[in-house]
C-alpha positions, 0 to 999 in steps of 0.5 A: 479857938482865938486866932493863933496864926503865929503857933500855927506858923512855929508849929510848922517851923518845928516839923520842919526840924522834926522832918530832919530828925527823920530823916537821919532816922531812916539813913541811921536805921538803914546803917544799924541794919548793916552795922550795930557799931555802937556810934550808929546806936548812939546816933539813932539813940540822940535822933529818937531824944530829938524827935521826941523833944521836938514834938514835946516843945509843940505840944507845950506851945499848944498847952500854954497858948491855946488850952491855957493849962500846961502840966505840972508836977513829976508826971508833967511829960505824960500828962502833957501827951495825954493832954494832946490826945484829949479834946478840950470842949470850948477850947480845941479838938484832940491834937493826935490820936489814940495810937499817935499818943501810944506811940509817942509815949514809947518815945517819951519813955525812951528819952527819959532812959536815954537821958538818964542812962550811961549810952553803952548801957543801951540796947541796940536791938531796942533802939533800932526797933523804936526808931523803926515804929517812929518813922512809921508813926511820924507821918500820922503825928506830922498830919495832925499836926498839920491839920491842927495848924491849919484849924489854927490859922482859919480860927478867929 
């Protein structure tokens, strides 16, 4: 990996924004346990969408700047996530592990649903379950991205 200190800094900045989203998920999940009001479910869904979008933006930057290969085609979102779970010999190690990749695939699929259905059709239990899963998954993904950013900062 050639020097990518700027990318490492952008990863850290993006992770700070994603942390804000995760903190909101924690608060909203607690509210959802007490009250399944549609506004809480809608807010959870919006923040889940934001969480995955933030992660995907990081992955896109890695694919462009390190891999020099951003997937294309109708399944590019899925392919990008799979690319982040794979080592690219001579370029970089896997960015995320299989467990994180599987967790993020759930968030990616949900984001597609949120973007393509009316919010009143969202299932409150499904949204709450995914929010809980992302709250648990996030620290692992965050650690992996922080480690990767550290490698970027060190390499010359």
